[in-house]
C-alpha positions as CSV (number, residue, x, y, z in Angstrom):
1,M,116.5,110.3,108.7
2,A,113.1,110.2,108.0
3,S,112.1,111.6,111.1
4,Q,114.4,114.4,110.4
5,G,112.3,115.6,107.6
6,A,109.2,115.5,109.8
7,E,111.2,117.9,112.3
8,N,112.4,120.3,109.7
9,G,108.7,120.6,109.0
10,G,109.5,120.9,105.3
11,A,111.9,124.1,106.0
12,G,114.9,122.0,104.2
13,G,118.1,123.9,104.3
14,A,118.8,125.4,107.7
15,E,118.9,122.0,109.5
16,T,120.6,119.8,106.6
17,R,124.3,119.5,106.8
18,D,125.1,119.0,102.9
19,P,124.7,121.9,100.8
20,K,123.5,119.7,97.8
21,V,120.9,118.1,99.7
22,A,119.8,121.4,100.5
23,A,119.3,122.7,97.1
24,A,117.9,119.4,95.9
25,I,115.2,119.7,98.7
26,A,114.6,123.4,97.5
27,A,114.1,122.3,93.9
28,A,112.1,119.4,94.9
29,E,109.7,122.1,96.9
30,A,109.7,124.4,93.9
31,A,108.6,121.3,91.5
32,G,106.0,120.3,94.0
33,P,102.3,120.9,93.7
34,Q,101.2,124.5,94.7
35,A,98.6,124.7,97.6
36,G,95.3,122.9,97.0
37,E,96.9,121.0,94.4
38,T,97.2,117.0,94.7
39,V,99.5,114.4,93.4
40,R,98.7,110.9,91.7
41,V,99.5,107.9,93.9
42,D,101.5,106.1,91.1
43,S,103.5,109.3,90.3
44,W,103.9,109.9,94.0
45,I,105.4,106.3,94.9
46,W,107.6,106.7,91.6
47,S,109.0,110.1,93.2
48,V,110.0,109.1,96.4
49,R,111.4,106.0,94.8
50,L,109.4,103.2,96.3
51,V,109.2,101.6,92.6
52,K,111.5,102.0,89.7
53,T,109.2,103.5,87.2
54,R,105.9,105.3,87.1
55,S,104.3,102.5,85.0
56,L,105.2,100.0,87.7
57,G,103.6,102.1,90.2
58,A,100.4,102.3,88.0
59,T,100.5,98.7,87.3
60,A,100.8,97.9,91.2
61,C,98.0,100.2,91.6
62,R,96.0,98.4,89.3
63,G,96.8,95.0,90.4
64,G,95.5,95.9,94.0
65,H,99.0,96.2,95.5
66,V,98.8,99.6,96.5
67,R,96.5,100.7,99.3
68,V,96.0,104.3,100.8
69,N,94.6,104.5,104.3
70,G,93.6,100.9,104.0
71,E,91.7,101.0,100.6
72,R,92.7,99.7,97.3
73,V,93.2,102.7,95.1
74,K,93.3,103.2,91.3
75,P,96.6,105.1,89.8
76,A,95.0,108.3,89.6
77,H,94.0,108.4,93.3
78,A,94.9,111.7,95.0
79,V,97.4,111.6,97.8
80,R,97.5,113.8,100.8
81,V,100.0,114.7,103.5
82,G,99.3,112.2,106.2
83,D,98.0,109.5,104.1
84,E,99.1,105.9,104.8
85,V,100.5,104.4,101.5
86,R,101.0,100.4,101.8
87,L,102.8,99.1,98.6
88,R,103.3,95.4,98.0
89,H,106.4,95.1,95.8
90,D,109.1,92.7,95.1
91,G,107.9,90.4,97.9
92,R,107.8,92.9,100.4
93,E,105.4,95.2,102.1
94,R,106.3,99.0,102.4
95,V,104.2,100.9,104.7
96,V,104.9,104.6,104.6
97,V,103.3,107.9,105.8
98,V,103.2,110.8,103.6
99,T,105.0,113.9,104.9
100,R,105.7,115.8,101.7
101,L,104.1,116.0,98.2
102,I,106.3,115.7,95.2
103,R,105.5,115.2,91.5
104,K,109.1,114.9,90.1
105,R,111.7,112.1,90.9
106,V,114.3,113.4,93.4
107,G,117.6,111.9,94.7
108,A,117.3,109.4,97.5
109,P,118.4,111.9,100.3
110,V,115.4,114.1,99.5
111,A,113.1,111.1,98.7
112,V,113.5,109.9,102.2
113,Q,112.7,113.1,103.7
114,C,108.9,112.8,102.0
115,Y,107.7,110.0,104.1
116,I,108.1,108.1,107.3
117,D,108.8,104.6,106.8
118,N,106.8,102.1,109.0
119,S,107.6,99.1,107.1
120,P,108.6,95.8,108.8
121,P,112.1,94.7,108.3
122,P,113.2,92.8,105.6
123,P,113.4,89.2,106.0
124,P,117.4,88.2,106.8
125,R,119.3,87.0,103.8
126,E,119.9,83.7,105.6
127,A,116.1,83.0,105.6
128,V,116.3,83.0,101.8
129,A,117.4,79.8,100.4
130,P,120.4,79.7,98.4
131,A,120.6,78.6,95.1
132,G,122.1,75.3,93.8
133,I,125.7,76.0,94.4
134,R,128.2,73.5,93.0
135,D,131.9,73.3,93.3
136,R,134.1,75.0,91.0
137,G,135.3,72.9,88.3
138,A,132.4,70.3,88.9
139,G,131.3,70.6,85.3
140,R,127.5,70.2,84.1
141,P,125.3,68.5,86.6
142,T,124.3,65.2,85.6
143,K,120.8,63.7,85.2
144,R,121.1,62.0,88.8
145,D,122.3,65.6,90.1
146,R,119.3,67.3,88.4
147,R,117.0,65.1,89.7
148,E,118.3,65.3,93.5
149,M,118.2,69.1,93.1
150,E,114.6,68.8,91.9
151,R,113.5,66.4,94.8
152,L,115.3,69.0,97.3
153,R,113.3,72.1,95.6
154,G,110.3,70.2,96.1
155,L,109.3,70.2,92.3
156,P,107.8,67.2,90.5
157,S,110.1,65.0,88.6
158,P,109.3,64.5,85.0
159,G,107.2,61.5,84.0
160,S,105.4,61.8,87.1
161,G,101.8,62.3,85.5
162,S,102.7,65.4,83.4
163,G,102.0,63.4,80.5
164,F,105.1,64.5,78.9
165,G,107.3,61.3,80.1
166,P,107.6,57.8,78.6
167,G,104.3,56.6,77.7
168,P,102.7,54.6,74.8
169,V,104.7,55.2,71.4
170,P,102.3,57.3,69.0
171,G,101.2,55.4,65.8
172,G,100.9,51.8,67.3
173,G,103.2,50.2,69.3
174,S,103.3,46.6,68.8
175,G,107.0,46.8,68.5
176,E,107.1,45.2,65.1
177,P,108.4,47.3,62.2
178,R,105.8,48.4,59.5
179,P,105.5,46.8,56.4
């Protein structure tokens, strides 16, 4: 579908089957920058729905998670048609090539026509370790169950040098009651 937007050359309405999508494309083009104007990278990645909010886009830029043509950029960096934008977000890297500049957030069918997605496929769901699943009605985990789950996850057990486990009793420790 992303290649469809590139084939249309930004024309939009003639080849699009759905009239609602054609109207949304026309509105996005009208709201887009005029000739010679630029769009901020944080605004663009928000507009094409790569991030949920514009402030998340700006934070990603400041954190070094956004690269344009291989260079780390600030949120106000200008994006042009043909630029390659790399975004690391939610544990996944997105690689997109800009085909259309827009300033305002648009619907998903229009947004995918503004870039060509060259991202690697996401990892399969089976590769993600499942959370601790207990049988229904098994009740609350016991201390032994909790320790076993922590051992399987590779977490350190309490009292293994963390400084919070059993140790010397504060205020003496001879074991005799105070007078």
